[in-house]
N, C-alpha and C positions, 0 to 999 in steps of 0.2 A: 423464069427466075434462075439465075446462076446457082448451081448446086452448092450448098453450104460446105459439103465435105471437101470440094475442090479448094475452097478458101482455107481449109485447115492445113493443106500441104504447104509447109513453110520452106521456102527456098533458102539455101545456105547463104546465097549472095545478098539476101535482104538483111541478114543479121538480126532478124526479129524472131523471137521465140513464140510470141503470141500475137496473132493478127486480129483485126476487127471481126473477120469471119469466124475465127475460132472462139472469140468472146461471145458472139451471138449463139454459136452452137452450144457452148458450155452453159449459157444462160437458159437456152431451151431445155437442155438436159436437166439442170438443177430445178427448174420450175416443174417440168413434167414429171421427172422421177421423184422429186420431193413430194408433190401432191399425191401421186399414186402410192408412194411408199407410206405416207402418212395414213392414208385410208386403210392400207393393208395392215400396218402396225396397229392402228386403232381397232380394227376388226380382230386381230390376233389377241390383243390384250383384253378385249371384251369377252372373247371365248374363254380365256383363263378364268374370268369371273363367272360367266354363265354356266360353264360345265362343272360338274362335280369333280372331285379329285380322281375318282375311278374313270369317269367319262373322259377327262382330259388325258389320263394315262392311255386309254384306248386310242384316242385321237392322235396322241404323240407317237405311239408305236406305228400306227398306220401311216402317218406323215413321214416318219423316218424310213419306213419300208418303201413307200412311194418315191421318195427322193432318191434313194439308192437305185431303184429300178429305172427311174428316169435317166440317170446318168448312164446306166448300162445299155439302155435302148438307143441312146444317142451315140455313145462311144466315141465322141469327138468329131463325128462327121458333120453335124450342123455347124459346130464351131470352127471347122476348117475352111468354110466357104470364103470368109472375109480375107484370110491370108492367101488363099489360092487365087482369088480374083485379083488381088493386089491393086494395080492402077487401072485395070481394065473394067472399071465400074460402069462405063457407058456402053459396053458391049452386051446387049441383051442376051445374045445367044450364049456367050461365055457364062454369064451369071445364071441363066436358066439351065445350062448344062450341068453346072456344079450342083444346083439345087435338086435336079432330077437324079443325079448320081447319088447324092446323099440320101434321098428318099428311098432309093433302091436298097441301100444297105440297111436303112432303118426299118423298113418293112420286114426284112428277114430277121433282124435282131428282135423285133417286137414278138414274133412267133416264139422265139426261144425264151426271151425274158418273161413274156406273158405266161408261158407254160410253167416256168420256174416259180412265178408268183402263185399260181394255182396250188402248187404243192408246198412251197416254202412258208407262205404267210400262216396257214393253219398250223403248221408244225411249230413255228416260232412262238405263236401265241397260245399254244395248247395248255402250257403249264399255268397260265393265268386264270384258267377256268371261267372264261367269259362265255355267255350264252352262245349257242351255235349261230343263231340268226344274226347276232352282232358281228361275229367273225365273218360270216358270209357277206353281209352288207358292206362292211369295211373293205373286203376283198373286191367287191363289185366297184366300189369307188376308186380303188387303186388301179384296177384294170381299165376302167373307163377313162381315167385321167391319163394313163399311159398311152392309150390308143389315140385320144383326141389331141394330145400335145404335139403330134407330128407337124401339123400346119403351123403352130406357133413357133416351133423350133426353126423351121426353114424359111417361112415367108415373112418373118420379121426381119431377116437379114437384108433384103433390098431396101427396106425403109431405113435401117440403121446406116448402111454404107452410103445411101443417098441423102442422109441427114434429114429425113422427113420425120423429125421427132415429134412435131405437133400431132400428126396423124397417129404415130406410134403410141404416144401416151394418151391421146384422147380415147382410143379403143380400150386401153387398159383401165382408164379411170371409170368409164361407163360400166364395165363388167365388175370392177371392184365395188362400186357403189351399189350395184344390184345385189351382189353377194352380201354386203353389209346389211342392206334392207331385208333380204330374205332371212338371214340369221337373226336379225333384230325382231322380226315378226314371230319367229319360232320361240325366241326367248320370252317375248311378251306374253305368249300363251303357254309358257312353261312346257313346251314340247321339244325343245332343242336337245340334241344328243350328239354323240361322237360321229355316227355314220351319216347323219343329215349334214353335219358340218363338213365332212369329207366330200359328200356328193355336191355340196355347194361349190367347192373348188373345181370339180369336173365341169360344171356349167361355165365357170369363168374361163377355163382353158378352151372349151369349145367356142365360145364367143370370140375370144381373142384370135384364135387360129382362123376362123371363118373370115373375119374382117381383115386380118393381115394379108390373107391370100387375095382378097378382092383389091386391096389397096396396092399390092405389089405388082399387079399384072402389067402396069405401064412401064416397069423397069426390067422385065424379064421376058424372054422368049423360050419357054420351056419345051424341049423336044418331046416327041411322042415316046421315045425310048432312051434309056441312059447311054450316052456315048461311051464306048469301051475304053478309049484312051483317057477320058475324064475320070471314069471309075478307077482305072489303074493308077492315075496320078493321085487321086484322093486317098486311095487305099495306101499307097506308098507314103503319103504325108502323115496319115494317122497311125499306121502300123507301129512305128517306133514308140509311140506313147500309149498304145492300147493297154499294156500291162499297168502302167501308172494310172490311167483313167479307171480301170477296173478296181485297182487297189483304193483309189481315192473315193470311189463310189461307196465303199464300205467304211473307210476311215472317217469320212465326213460326218457320219452318224455314230461314230464309235462310242461316244459317251452314253448315248441313249441305249444302244445295243448292249453295252456292258451292264448298265444299271438294270436293264430288263432281265438279264441273266442272273446277276448276283444280288440285286436289290429287290424291293417290294413295290407295290403299286404306288405308295406315297413317293418313293424315290423316283419312279418313272415320271410322275406328274411334276415333281420338282425340276428335274432335268429338262423336261419339255417346256415348262414355264420359263425357266432361265434362258432356254434357247430363243424364246421370243425377244428377250432383252438383246440378245446378240444380233437381232435383225436390224439394229440401228446401223450396222455395217453394210446392209444390203445395197443401199444407195451408193456406197463407195465401191462395192464390188461391181455393181452395174456400171459405174463410171469407168471402171477399168476396161471392160469389154466394149462399151459403147463409144468411148472417147480415145482411150490410150491405144487399143489394138489397131484401129484404122489409121491413127496418126503415125505410130511407129512403123507400120507396115509399108508406108509410102515414103519413108525417109531414106535419103542416100546414106552411104556408109560414112562419108565425111561428117564429122561433128556429132556422130551418133552417141558417143560416150557422154557428152555434156547433157544431152536431152535425157538419156537413160538415168543418169545420176540425179538430175533435177526432179524427175518423176518419183523415184524411190525415196528421195529426201523428203519430199512433200508428204508422201504416204506415211513415212515413219513419224513425222511430226504429228499428223492427225491421229495415228494409232496411239502414240504416247499420251497425248492430251486426253483422249477419251478414257484410257485406262486409269490415269491418275484421278480423273473426276469420279469414276465408278468406285474406286477404293476409298476416296475421301468423303464422298457424299452418296452412299448407297440408298438413302431413304427415298428419294424420288422413284427409283427403280422398284423398290419394295412396295410403295404405294400403288404403282401402276399394276403390279401383279395381284394385289389384293391381300386380304387378311389371312387367307389359307397358306400364304407363302412368305409372311412377314418375318420369319425366323432365318431367312437366307441372306443375312447381311454380308457375311464373309464370302459366300458363294457368288454373290453378284459381281464383286471385283474380279474374282477368278474367271468368271464367264466372259466378262468384257475383255479382260486381258487375252484370253484365248481367242476370242473373236477378232481382236486387233492383230494378233499374230497370223491368223488365217487370212485376214485382209492383205497383209504383206505378202503372204504366199500367193494369193490370187494375182496381185499386181506383178510380182516377179514372174509367175507362170505366163501371164498374158503377154508381158513384154518379150519374154524369151520365145514364145510361140509366134508372135508377130514377126520376129526376125528369122523364123524357121530354124531355131537352134534346137533341133530335135534329133538326138542321136540314139542309136540302139543300146549303148551302154548305160544310158541314164536310168531306165526302169530296172535294169539288172542290179545296179549298185544301190539305188535309192530304196527299192521295194525290199530286196533281200535284207539290207541293213535295218530297215524299219520293222520288218516282221520279227527279226531277232530281238530288237529293242522291246517290242510289244510283249513278246513271250517272257522276256526277263522281268518286265514290269508287272505282268499278270501274276507271276509267281511270287514277286516280292511285295506287292501292295495289297491292301485290303480294299477291294473294289465294291464293297457292299454299302458304301456311304456316298452321298452326292459330292461331298467335299473332295474325297480322294479320287473319284472319277474325273473331276475337273482338273486336279493336279496331273493325273495321267494324261489327259488330253493336251494340256499345256506342254508337257515334255515332248510329246509326239509332234506338236505343231512347230516347236522350236527346231527340232531335228529336221523336219521337212523343209523348213525355211533355209536351213544351212545347205541343203541339196540344191535349192533354187539359186542361192547365191553363188555356189560353185559353177553351175551351168552358165549363169550370167557372166561371171568372170571369164570363163573360157570363150564364150561367144564374143564378148567385147575384144578379147585379145586376138581372136581370129579375124575379126573385122578390121582391127588396127593393122594387122599384118597385111591384109589385102590392100588396104589403102596405101600403105608404104610401098608395096610392090608396084602398084599402079603409078605412084609418084616417081619411083626410080625408073620405070619403063618409059615415062614421058620425058 
């Protein structure tokens, strides 16, 4: 069967923005991601109800710490494979070489990040006075998840770029259903707790990675050792954005980190529960990396602006609609979270608004990266200015309440979006200039 991804590549001469092949790909994505996301969301909301406030606070801090460590151990290497492969998706040696090179860097990063977790997590959670065994078991869950996620990070890539989304989502659905069943049995017998819930995620990661690797073998020829030139190319690609990725690893969980420092256990649980509401954007964020990145990476410079603005306009419309719904009708979100959190009507709207702005950040970032608009000045300007803004806000705001922490997060998200818009503007201008030069030369 002809690869679906090849049908996504839209030639300018055809004058068609959406082909039948692309419609099939989008349909597969929406069905697959939609079902998997529903199961994960359903499981997440059940956890809010099943766990006590203290247990959910423990689970939320571990999840935030784990998510931050996950970004640091990947550091952009797994995400760079699609852009670096470009149109050479049928060259098994090329794809395998990039995966091998990425794993080379990840293995070394795991040693550093894992050691940091061993020290950092107990220190961060010490003032909460949790029992030692709970801290230890949560740390085991974090490290196991971090170690096992390597296969998922790299071997899902061949399935994505070859548009084998049925296999991709079938694997995820099986593991998600098993996790739901496992947690449901624990809840039925009233033995569910934070560390068992965290360990359930580790199984999901292990299962996905194992089967991604098996399914991807027909699309890659992985060398026995990492090619030096490939490693050099990958490092040069990722190096300009490393500071931004490191910063983003922490800023993505900034609300929960701040409330864990300045607030109490109730506040931590509230921010964690509200974060589950923000997961409605996960399917949209996944659409950006699964559909938009491969699409834009293969596009010629001619006509790029039209496609770029069409994508961002659609994303903006979706973000605005969901934010308006959350502010006007918070009751359904409150019902989902349960009676322990039914007082958070104002906070629900703020959380969804922040998630919508983050979604726009993700789309802009993915589009800019797919065109390799990565320059050394970007992290210097964006991170330094962002840190200064955060310091100012920390001194000026009372961050001991859930409401104020969400306002803080929204201000930062808007500021980050402005940086992405600036990079996109410069990238499109450079592309336009290149097209004009080629036209004049011909």
